C-alpha positions, 0 to 999 in steps of 0.5 A, a space after each residue: 877174119 876172127 878177132 886177133 891179138 894185136 900188138 903192133 902196126 908196122 909202116 914202110 916205104 919202098 923208097 927209090 933203089 935205082 938211085 940209092 934211096 933207101 925206104 922207111 919204117 917204123 912200128 906203132 905199139 897198139 894203143 890199150 883199146 885196141 889190144 883188148 880186142 875181147 870187147 868187139 864182135 868180130 866185124 866190128 873189129 875188123 872195121 876197128 883195126 882197118 880205121 886205126 891202120 888208115 889213120 895212122 898210115 895217113 899220118 906217116 903219108 904226112 911224115 914221109 912226104 910223097 912216099 907210098 907208106 904201106 901198114 900191115 899188123 904183127 899178125 898179118 905179117 906172121 900169117 903172110 910169113 907162114 903162107 910163105 908170102 912176103 910185103 
């Protein structure tokens, strides 16, 4: 993975459609130090992205108790959409 421009982290849950419970969703704007990816080497940046994702995911698992929280960066969703994949 090369260095990507990061703007947002999208989070969501699936809920339980079989009983009419909708999933939740949220977006977190990337902090300035994460947006300025040019200051990192590619491998270091990958590690920083994963650490940030994990911490935010853990926070939302507390907020959305009992739900599995999924998280993707904006550039990941764009790549998935370009490849015809969906989350």
